[in-house]
Each structure stands twice: as C-alpha cells, then as structure tokens.
MOPAC internal coordinates of N, CA, C and O (Angstrom, degrees):
PM7 1SCF
backbone

  N    0.0000 0     0.00 0     0.00 0    0    0    0
  C    1.4019 1     0.00 0     0.00 0    1    0    0
  C    1.5030 1   111.43 1     0.00 0    2    1    0
  O    1.2310 1   120.65 1   138.42 1    3    2    1
  N    1.3290 1   116.36 1   -41.58 1    3    2    1
  C    1.4912 1   122.12 1  -177.68 1    5    3    2
  C    1.5468 1   108.61 1   -63.75 1    6    5    3
  O    1.2310 1   120.22 1   144.04 1    7    6    5
  N    1.3358 1   117.18 1   -35.96 1    7    6    5
  C    1.4806 1   118.26 1   177.83 1    9    7    6
  C    1.5164 1   111.41 1   -66.18 1   10    9    7
  O    1.2310 1   119.70 1   138.46 1   11   10    9
  N    1.3107 1   118.17 1   -41.54 1   11   10    9
  C    1.4753 1   121.57 1   179.34 1   13   11   10
  C    1.5279 1   108.17 1   -65.68 1   14   13   11
  O    1.2310 1   118.91 1   141.42 1   15   14   13
  N    1.2658 1   119.68 1   -38.58 1   15   14   13
  C    1.5237 1   121.52 1   178.94 1   17   15   14
  C    1.5257 1   107.85 1   -63.99 1   18   17   15
  O    1.2310 1   119.72 1   137.73 1   19   18   17
  N    1.3292 1   118.14 1   -42.27 1   19   18   17
  C    1.4953 1   120.19 1   179.94 1   21   19   18
  C    1.5336 1   112.47 1   -63.42 1   22   21   19
  O    1.2310 1   122.00 1   138.61 1   23   22   21
  N    1.3377 1   113.78 1   -41.39 1   23   22   21
  C    1.4784 1   117.25 1   178.18 1   25   23   22
  C    1.5120 1   111.15 1   -61.86 1   26   25   23
  O    1.2310 1   120.84 1   133.97 1   27   26   25
  N    1.3556 1   116.00 1   -46.03 1   27   26   25
  C    1.4671 1   118.08 1   178.73 1   29   27   26
  C    1.4682 1   114.38 1   -60.22 1   30   29   27
  O    1.2310 1   120.87 1   142.18 1   31   30   29
  N    1.2995 1   115.95 1   -37.82 1   31   30   29
  C    1.4819 1   119.79 1  -179.80 1   33   31   30
  C    1.4964 1   110.38 1   -67.56 1   34   33   31
  O    1.2310 1   120.40 1   139.33 1   35   34   33
  N    1.3117 1   116.84 1   -40.67 1   35   34   33
  C    1.4639 1   121.64 1   178.22 1   37   35   34
  C    1.5302 1   111.65 1   -65.26 1   38   37   35
  O    1.2310 1   121.27 1   151.28 1   39   38   37
  N    1.3249 1   115.17 1   -28.72 1   39   38   37
  C    1.5477 1   119.78 1   177.10 1   41   39   38
  C    1.5185 1   110.23 1   -80.16 1   42   41   39
  O    1.2310 1   119.38 1   173.22 1   43   42   41
  N    1.3767 1   118.79 1    -6.78 1   43   42   41
  C    1.4077 1   119.72 1   178.58 1   45   43   42
  C    1.4882 1   115.74 1    94.17 1   46   45   43
  O    1.2310 1   120.33 1  -169.71 1   47   46   45
  N    1.3606 1   116.97 1    10.29 1   47   46   45
  C    1.4493 1   118.65 1  -176.92 1   49   47   46
  C    1.5428 1   111.73 1   -74.99 1   50   49   47
  O    1.2310 1   121.79 1   -44.31 1   51   50   49
  N    1.3700 1   114.19 1   135.69 1   51   50   49
  C    1.4681 1   119.56 1   174.22 1   53   51   50
  C    1.5129 1   112.54 1   -85.50 1   54   53   51
  O    1.2310 1   122.35 1   152.19 1   55   54   53
  N    1.3840 1   113.10 1   -27.81 1   55   54   53
  C    1.4863 1   118.06 1   179.67 1   57   55   54
  C    1.5704 1   104.57 1  -144.34 1   58   57   55
  O    1.2310 1   122.64 1   -22.87 1   59   58   57
  N    1.3549 1   112.55 1   157.13 1   59   58   57
  C    1.4742 1   118.62 1  -179.97 1   61   59   58
  C    1.5132 1   107.05 1  -154.00 1   62   61   59
  O    1.2310 1   121.27 1   -20.83 1   63   62   61
  N    1.3214 1   115.17 1   159.17 1   63   62   61
  C    1.4889 1   125.76 1   178.86 1   65   63   62
  C    1.4987 1   108.91 1  -121.89 1   66   65   63
  O    1.2310 1   121.21 1   -35.56 1   67   66   65
  N    1.2875 1   115.29 1   144.44 1   67   66   65
  C    1.4491 1   123.40 1   171.03 1   69   67   66
  C    1.5211 1   108.99 1  -124.72 1   70   69   67
  O    1.2310 1   119.62 1   -73.40 1   71   70   69
  N    1.3240 1   118.32 1   106.60 1   71   70   69
  C    1.4772 1   123.52 1  -177.97 1   73   71   70
  C    1.4949 1   110.16 1   -99.02 1   74   73   71
  O    1.2310 1   119.03 1   -26.19 1   75   74   73
  N    1.3246 1   119.45 1   153.81 1   75   74   73
  C    1.3843 1   123.80 1  -170.90 1   77   75   74
  C    1.5487 1   112.82 1   -78.56 1   78   77   75
  O    1.2310 1   119.47 1   161.10 1   79   78   77
  N    1.3229 1   118.61 1   -18.90 1   79   78   77
  C    1.4598 1   120.81 1   177.87 1   81   79   78
  C    1.5157 1   114.31 1    72.58 1   82   81   79
  O    1.2310 1   120.37 1  -158.99 1   83   82   81
  N    1.3179 1   116.89 1    21.01 1   83   82   81
  C    1.4575 1   122.47 1  -177.68 1   85   83   82
  C    1.5162 1   113.12 1   -75.95 1   86   85   83
  O    1.2310 1   120.67 1    14.13 1   87   86   85
  N    1.3537 1   116.33 1  -165.87 1   87   86   85
  C    1.4259 1   121.52 1  -173.97 1   89   87   86
  C    1.4956 1   116.60 1   -63.93 1   90   89   87
  O    1.2310 1   119.58 1   162.29 1   91   90   89
  N    1.3092 1   118.40 1   -17.71 1   91   90   89
  C    1.4887 1   120.63 1   176.36 1   93   91   90
  C    1.4687 1   114.35 1   -90.71 1   94   93   91
  O    1.2310 1   119.35 1   179.89 1   95   94   93
  N    1.2911 1   118.85 1    -0.11 1   95   94   93
  C    1.4526 1   122.52 1  -178.08 1   97   95   94
  C    1.4928 1   109.72 1   -80.07 1   98   97   95
  O    1.2310 1   120.82 1   -35.11 1   99   98   97
  N    1.3777 1   116.04 1   144.89 1   99   98   97
  C    1.4700 1   122.92 1   176.84 1  101   99   98
  C    1.5452 1   107.05 1  -152.25 1  102  101   99
  O    1.2310 1   122.25 1   -16.47 1  103  102  101
  N    1.3007 1   113.29 1   163.53 1  103  102  101
  C    1.4707 1   120.08 1   171.88 1  105  103  102
  C    1.5124 1   109.87 1  -128.37 1  106  105  103
  O    1.2310 1   119.00 1   -61.81 1  107  106  105
  N    1.2910 1   119.50 1   118.19 1  107  106  105
  C    1.4457 1   125.47 1   179.29 1  109  107  106
  C    1.5259 1   106.82 1  -113.10 1  110  109  107
  O    1.2310 1   120.52 1   -58.34 1  111  110  109
  N    1.3240 1   116.61 1   121.66 1  111  110  109
  C    1.4892 1   119.29 1  -175.71 1  113  111  110
  C    1.5153 1   108.10 1  -143.45 1  114  113  111
  O    1.2310 1   121.31 1   -48.14 1  115  114  113
  N    1.3041 1   115.10 1   131.86 1  115  114  113
  C    1.5014 1   121.51 1   171.79 1  117  115  114
  C    1.5126 1   111.69 1    55.53 1  118  117  115
  O    1.2310 1   119.59 1  -138.95 1  119  118  117
  N    1.2917 1   118.38 1    41.05 1  119  118  117
  C    1.4517 1   123.38 1   171.82 1  121  119  118
  C    1.5325 1   114.93 1    91.66 1  122  121  119
  O    1.2310 1   119.13 1  -175.11 1  123  122  121
  N    1.2999 1   119.27 1     4.89 1  123  122  121
  C    1.5093 1   117.07 1  -179.59 1  125  123  122
  C    1.5458 1   107.55 1  -154.88 1  126  125  123
  O    1.2310 1   122.36 1   -23.20 1  127  126  125
  N    1.3462 1   113.08 1   156.80 1  127  126  125
  C    1.4571 1   120.88 1   176.17 1  129  127  126
  C    1.5452 1   109.73 1   -72.71 1  130  129  127
  O    1.2310 1   119.04 1   -51.96 1  131  130  129
  N    1.3030 1   119.44 1   128.04 1  131  130  129
  C    1.4027 1   124.98 1   170.84 1  133  131  130
  C    1.5214 1   108.58 1   -90.70 1  134  133  131
  O    1.2310 1   119.98 1   146.67 1  135  134  133
  N    1.2857 1   117.65 1   -33.33 1  135  134  133
  C    1.4752 1   124.87 1   171.67 1  137  135  134
  C    1.5501 1   105.95 1  -136.11 1  138  137  135
  O    1.2310 1   118.83 1   -64.71 1  139  138  137
  N    1.3222 1   119.83 1   115.29 1  139  138  137
  C    1.4201 1   120.79 1  -178.06 1  141  139  138
  C    1.5001 1   112.15 1   -81.48 1  142  141  139
  O    1.2310 1   121.65 1   -22.58 1  143  142  141
  N    1.3564 1   114.45 1   157.42 1  143  142  141
  C    1.4808 1   119.57 1  -178.22 1  145  143  142
  C    1.5167 1   109.24 1   -77.23 1  146  145  143
  O    1.2310 1   121.55 1   -30.17 1  147  146  145
  N    1.3565 1   114.64 1   149.83 1  147  146  145
  C    1.4573 1   119.45 1   175.72 1  149  147  146
  C    1.5101 1   111.89 1   -81.01 1  150  149  147
  O    1.2310 1   120.66 1   158.70 1  151  150  149
  N    1.3750 1   116.35 1   -21.30 1  151  150  149
  C    1.4575 1   121.87 1   174.03 1  153  151  150
  C    1.5039 1   109.43 1  -152.97 1  154  153  151
  O    1.2310 1   120.71 1   -17.51 1  155  154  153
  N    1.3227 1   116.24 1   162.49 1  155  154  153
  C    1.4692 1   118.86 1  -179.39 1  157  155  154
  C    1.4741 1   112.50 1   -88.14 1  158  157  155
  O    1.2310 1   120.35 1   -46.11 1  159  158  157
  N    1.3016 1   116.94 1   133.89 1  159  158  157
  C    1.4340 1   124.18 1   173.12 1  161  159  158
  C    1.5851 1   109.91 1  -135.31 1  162  161  159
  O    1.2310 1   119.81 1   -33.49 1  163  162  161
  N    1.3441 1   117.97 1   146.51 1  163  162  161
  C    1.4792 1   119.93 1  -175.23 1  165  163  162
  C    1.5014 1   113.55 1   -84.23 1  166  165  163
  O    1.2310 1   118.08 1  -152.40 1  167  166  165
  N    1.3322 1   121.26 1    27.60 1  167  166  165
  C    1.4316 1   122.17 1  -177.09 1  169  167  166
  C    1.5432 1   108.35 1  -121.01 1  170  169  167
  O    1.2310 1   120.75 1   -25.56 1  171  170  169
  N    1.3201 1   116.17 1   154.44 1  171  170  169
  C    1.4418 1   122.14 1   177.07 1  173  171  170
  C    1.5372 1   111.63 1  -154.01 1  174  173  171
  O    1.2310 1   121.03 1   -27.84 1  175  174  173
  N    1.3061 1   115.64 1   152.16 1  175  174  173
  C    1.4280 1   123.63 1   172.32 1  177  175  174
  C    1.5028 1   102.70 1  -115.78 1  178  177  175
  O    1.2310 1   119.09 1   -55.27 1  179  178  177
  N    1.3429 1   119.35 1   124.73 1  179  178  177
  C    1.4089 1   124.43 1  -175.19 1  181  179  178
  C    1.5570 1   109.14 1  -116.75 1  182  181  179
  O    1.2310 1   120.20 1   -51.04 1  183  182  181
  N    1.2695 1   117.23 1   128.96 1  183  182  181
  C    1.4283 1   121.72 1   175.60 1  185  183  182
  C    1.4893 1   111.04 1  -115.93 1  186  185  183
  O    1.2310 1   121.14 1   -48.48 1  187  186  185
  N    1.3085 1   115.43 1   131.52 1  187  186  185
  C    1.5157 1   120.44 1  -179.50 1  189  187  186
  C    1.5081 1   108.42 1  -129.90 1  190  189  187
  O    1.2310 1   121.98 1   -40.22 1  191  190  189
  N    1.3345 1   113.81 1   139.78 1  191  190  189
  C    1.4553 1   119.59 1   174.81 1  193  191  190
  C    1.4848 1   110.38 1   -70.10 1  194  193  191
  O    1.2310 1   120.61 1   -42.22 1  195  194  193
  N    1.3067 1   116.44 1   137.78 1  195  194  193
  C    1.4997 1   119.85 1   178.05 1  197  195  194
  C    1.4711 1   112.56 1   -84.30 1  198  197  195
  O    1.2310 1   120.10 1   180.00 1  199  198  197

C-alpha cells in the first residue's frame, strides 16, 4: 500500500482510492462494461475529465 501511495504522489495526485477488486467490482467505460460486476450494488465511483 505504501508503494501505491508513493506512486500516486509522484504522479501529482491529491487524493487516491484503493478498491478491493472483489466480486462487486466493475468497469464501465464509453457506454459499455469492460469488466462486468459479479453482483449488483447501489454504489459507484465516477471519474470525469475536467
């Protein structure tokens, strides 16, 4: 975890998230799932370009 924090700091990140990548994880990009969720959950982390 400390290595990941150091990389993010070097990239100039003010904040970062570390998610567990478990069965509820998914990646939705440009209108479709790139990695589908194993189960449905009502939460999301949304990233938008400024």
